[in-house]
C-alpha positions as CSV (number, residue, x, y, z in Angstrom):
1,M,-19.1,17.2,-6.6
2,E,-15.8,16.9,-8.0
3,E,-14.4,13.3,-8.4
4,R,-11.8,13.6,-5.8
5,A,-14.5,14.5,-3.0
6,A,-16.4,11.7,-4.0
7,L,-13.8,9.1,-2.9
8,S,-15.2,7.8,0.3
9,L,-12.4,7.1,3.1
10,Q,-13.2,5.1,6.2
11,R,-10.8,4.5,9.3
12,L,-11.5,0.9,10.8
13,Q,-9.8,0.8,14.2
14,R,-8.1,-2.3,16.0
15,R,-11.3,-2.8,18.3
16,T,-14.0,-2.2,16.2
17,T,-15.1,-3.7,12.4
18,R,-17.6,-0.8,12.0
19,V,-17.9,0.5,8.5
20,D,-19.6,4.1,8.2
21,V,-20.2,3.7,4.3
22,K,-21.3,7.6,3.3
23,A,-24.4,7.7,0.6
24,I,-22.2,8.8,-1.9
25,S,-24.0,7.3,-5.7
26,E,-21.4,8.8,-7.5
27,A,-18.2,7.9,-5.9
28,P,-16.8,5.5,-8.2
29,L,-14.2,4.4,-5.8
30,R,-14.1,3.7,-2.1
31,A,-11.6,2.8,0.4
32,A,-11.4,1.2,4.3
33,I,-8.4,1.2,6.7
34,I,-8.3,-1.9,8.4
35,T,-5.5,-2.1,11.1
36,V,-4.3,-5.4,11.6
37,T,-1.1,-7.6,13.4
38,P,1.1,-6.2,15.9
39,F,2.5,-3.7,13.9
40,R,-0.6,-1.6,13.1
41,Q,-0.5,-2.2,9.5
42,N,-3.2,-0.3,7.1
43,C,-5.0,-3.5,5.3
44,S,-7.0,-1.4,2.5
45,L,-10.4,-2.6,1.8
46,V,-11.0,-1.1,-1.8
47,W,-14.4,-1.2,-3.8
48,C,-16.3,0.1,-6.9
49,S,-19.4,1.8,-5.5
50,K,-21.0,1.2,-8.9
51,T,-21.0,-2.6,-8.6
52,M,-19.9,-3.0,-4.8
53,R,-17.1,-5.4,-6.3
54,G,-13.7,-4.8,-4.5
55,A,-10.4,-6.0,-3.1
56,L,-7.9,-6.1,0.1
57,V,-4.5,-4.5,-0.1
58,D,-1.9,-6.2,2.1
59,P,-4.3,-8.2,4.6
60,G,-1.4,-9.0,6.7
61,G,-3.2,-11.1,9.6
62,D,-6.0,-10.7,11.7
63,L,-8.0,-12.2,9.2
64,D,-11.5,-12.7,11.2
65,R,-11.3,-8.7,11.6
66,I,-11.0,-8.4,7.8
67,K,-13.7,-10.7,6.9
68,T,-16.0,-9.1,9.2
69,A,-15.1,-5.5,7.4
70,V,-15.8,-6.6,4.2
71,A,-19.0,-8.3,5.0
72,K,-20.3,-5.4,7.2
73,A,-19.0,-3.0,3.6
74,G,-21.5,-5.8,1.6
75,V,-18.6,-6.0,-1.0
76,T,-18.0,-9.0,-2.5
77,L,-14.1,-9.7,-3.1
78,E,-12.4,-10.4,-6.3
79,K,-8.6,-10.4,-5.7
80,I,-5.8,-9.6,-3.4
81,L,-3.5,-7.1,-3.9
82,L,0.3,-7.0,-2.6
83,T,2.4,-3.7,-1.9
84,H,5.0,-6.2,-1.0
85,G,6.6,-9.2,0.5
86,H,6.9,-8.3,4.4
87,A,5.1,-10.7,6.8
88,D,2.8,-7.4,8.3
89,H,1.6,-6.9,5.3
90,C,1.3,-10.2,3.3
91,G,2.1,-13.1,5.6
92,Q,-1.5,-14.5,6.0
93,A,-2.7,-13.4,2.4
94,G,-2.2,-17.1,1.1
95,M,-4.1,-18.0,4.2
96,L,-6.9,-15.7,3.1
97,A,-6.9,-16.5,-0.7
98,D,-7.1,-20.3,-0.4
99,E,-10.4,-19.9,2.3
100,L,-11.9,-17.4,-0.5
101,N,-11.0,-18.8,-3.2
102,L,-9.2,-15.3,-4.8
103,P,-6.5,-14.5,-6.7
104,V,-3.3,-12.7,-5.4
105,E,-1.9,-10.2,-7.7
106,G,1.6,-8.5,-6.8
107,P,4.2,-7.8,-5.8
108,H,6.3,-7.5,-8.1
109,E,8.9,-11.0,-8.7
110,A,11.8,-9.3,-7.0
111,D,10.3,-9.9,-3.6
112,R,10.1,-13.6,-4.7
113,F,12.9,-14.7,-1.8
114,W,11.2,-12.1,0.9
115,I,7.5,-14.6,0.5
116,A,9.5,-17.6,0.6
117,R,10.7,-16.9,4.1
118,L,7.3,-16.1,5.4
119,E,7.0,-19.1,7.8
120,E,11.0,-17.9,9.0
121,D,10.0,-14.5,10.0
122,G,6.5,-14.7,11.1
123,P,7.3,-16.3,14.4
124,R,9.9,-13.8,15.3
125,F,7.2,-10.7,14.6
126,G,4.4,-12.5,16.5
127,V,2.2,-13.2,13.2
128,A,1.0,-16.5,11.9
129,T,2.3,-16.9,8.8
130,R,2.2,-19.0,5.4
131,C,4.1,-19.3,2.1
132,F,2.2,-19.1,-1.3
133,E,3.1,-18.3,-4.8
134,P,1.0,-15.2,-6.6
135,T,-1.3,-15.8,-9.0
136,R,0.5,-12.6,-10.9
137,W,3.2,-11.4,-10.3
138,L,3.5,-7.2,-11.3
139,G,5.4,-4.4,-12.8
140,D,5.9,-1.2,-14.5
141,G,3.0,-0.8,-16.2
142,D,0.3,-3.3,-15.6
143,T,-2.6,-2.4,-14.4
144,V,-5.3,-4.4,-12.0
145,S,-9.1,-4.0,-11.7
146,F,-11.9,-4.8,-9.8
147,G,-15.7,-4.0,-10.5
148,E,-15.0,-1.1,-13.0
149,V,-12.4,0.5,-11.3
150,E,-8.7,-0.1,-12.6
151,L,-5.9,0.5,-10.7
152,E,-2.5,1.5,-12.2
153,V,1.0,-0.2,-11.2
154,F,4.2,1.5,-10.3
155,H,7.3,-0.6,-9.6
156,C,9.0,1.1,-6.6
157,P,12.1,-0.7,-5.0
158,G,14.0,0.5,-1.9
159,H,12.3,-0.6,1.4
160,T,12.3,-4.5,-0.7
161,P,13.4,-5.0,-4.3
162,G,9.8,-5.8,-5.6
163,H,7.9,-3.1,-4.0
164,I,5.1,-1.6,-5.9
165,V,2.4,1.2,-5.8
166,F,-1.4,1.3,-7.0
167,H,-2.4,4.6,-8.0
168,H,-6.4,5.3,-9.3
169,R,-5.9,8.2,-11.6
170,Q,-9.5,9.1,-12.0
171,T,-9.7,10.1,-8.1
172,R,-6.1,10.9,-7.4
173,F,-5.6,8.1,-4.9
174,A,-3.0,5.7,-4.2
175,F,-2.0,2.8,-2.1
176,V,2.0,2.9,-1.4
177,G,2.3,0.5,0.9
178,D,5.7,1.4,2.7
179,V,7.2,3.0,0.6
180,L,6.3,6.8,1.7
181,F,4.6,7.5,5.1
182,A,2.8,10.9,6.6
183,G,6.2,12.3,7.6
184,S,8.7,9.7,6.7
185,I,9.9,7.1,4.2
186,G,10.5,3.7,4.2
187,R,13.3,1.8,6.1
188,T,16.0,0.5,4.1
189,D,18.0,-1.6,6.2
190,F,16.3,-4.8,4.9
191,P,18.3,-7.3,2.6
192,Q,17.8,-5.9,-0.9
193,G,17.0,-2.6,0.3
194,S,18.2,0.6,-1.6
195,L,17.7,4.0,0.1
196,Q,18.9,5.4,-3.1
197,D,16.5,3.0,-5.2
198,L,13.5,4.5,-2.7
199,I,14.1,7.9,-3.3
200,D,14.4,7.4,-6.9
201,A,11.2,5.8,-6.8
202,I,8.9,8.4,-4.6
203,T,10.8,11.0,-6.7
204,R,10.7,10.0,-10.4
205,K,7.8,8.1,-10.1
206,L,5.5,9.2,-7.2
207,W,6.0,13.2,-7.6
208,P,5.2,13.3,-11.0
209,L,1.9,12.2,-10.5
210,G,0.5,15.0,-9.0
211,D,0.6,16.9,-5.2
212,D,-3.2,17.1,-5.0
213,V,-2.8,12.9,-4.7
214,T,-4.0,11.3,-1.5
215,F,-2.1,8.4,-0.2
216,I,-2.5,5.3,2.1
217,P,0.4,4.6,3.5
218,G,1.2,1.1,5.1
219,H,1.5,2.4,8.6
220,G,-0.1,5.2,10.2
221,Q,-2.1,8.6,8.5
222,P,-3.2,9.0,5.2
223,S,-1.6,12.3,3.4
224,T,-0.8,13.9,0.0
225,F,2.1,13.6,-2.2
226,G,2.0,17.5,-1.9
227,R,2.0,17.6,1.8
228,E,5.3,15.5,1.9
229,R,7.0,17.4,-0.9
230,Q,6.6,20.4,1.4
231,T,7.4,18.9,4.9
232,N,8.7,15.2,4.8
233,P,11.9,15.4,6.3
234,F,13.7,13.0,4.0
235,V,11.9,13.6,0.6
236,S,10.5,17.4,0.6
237,D,11.9,19.5,-2.2
238,A,13.9,21.3,0.6
239,A,15.8,18.1,2.3
240,L,16.6,16.8,-1.1
241,A,17.9,20.3,-2.2
242,K,20.1,20.2,0.6
243,N,20.9,16.6,0.0
244,A,22.2,17.4,-3.4
245,E,24.2,20.5,-2.3
246,A,25.6,18.1,0.8
247,A,26.9,15.5,-2.2
248,R,28.5,18.4,-4.6
249,S,30.6,19.4,-1.2
250,G,31.2,15.9,-0.8
251,H,28.8,14.9,2.3
252,N,25.6,12.4,2.5
253,A,23.3,14.1,4.5
254,V,21.0,11.4,3.8
255,G,19.8,9.2,6.7
256,R,17.0,8.9,9.1
């Protein structure tokens, strides 16, 4: 079995925490999506199948649901990983870290101001939040690990200035937060957001990883970089070529 096929990806819907763990002993990395918060944010439970030790990516809320899912999967958590500082992705990460005595790694320090305002932002969006200080800020070239799995870190600003993406090279899999979605891209109308930075991050850092990379976005369904290069109305090859031509003609065609 190819390593790509060995990745076990499950989805844990809002109304259930059932995990149907596939018996694929050679899978180096497994992942489950736990949909949390009123924004239906994709918290990912990821683990090393050999050691059953893992991490949570963006546990923004609904902590009881998350803890139940972790227990049913039989995973021992080593850490919390964060893609960026928005409340739906990290609003309750500090609470969970304190409760379970876990380190928090990520995002990039450029998102410090977002984390500092969590207690202001959370109530506006119906999410109970608390400020915290990550154990470790992350940047380009860093790695994070759990069990025998190592993920690469890519700094991908635009949606927020400190947004990062996690990539597992062996299984061709990425956790991209709100940088890229199936059929869309992240919003850039937030403080210190930048549409050009976001497009540059996607095209210069994500696309070179390969069309066959599957990704879990911060919201919605997984996709592949190749599919988005073909069909995404904002960052497909055709859309970018059209925008470049419009720019040469003096018209800016980028926008949602």
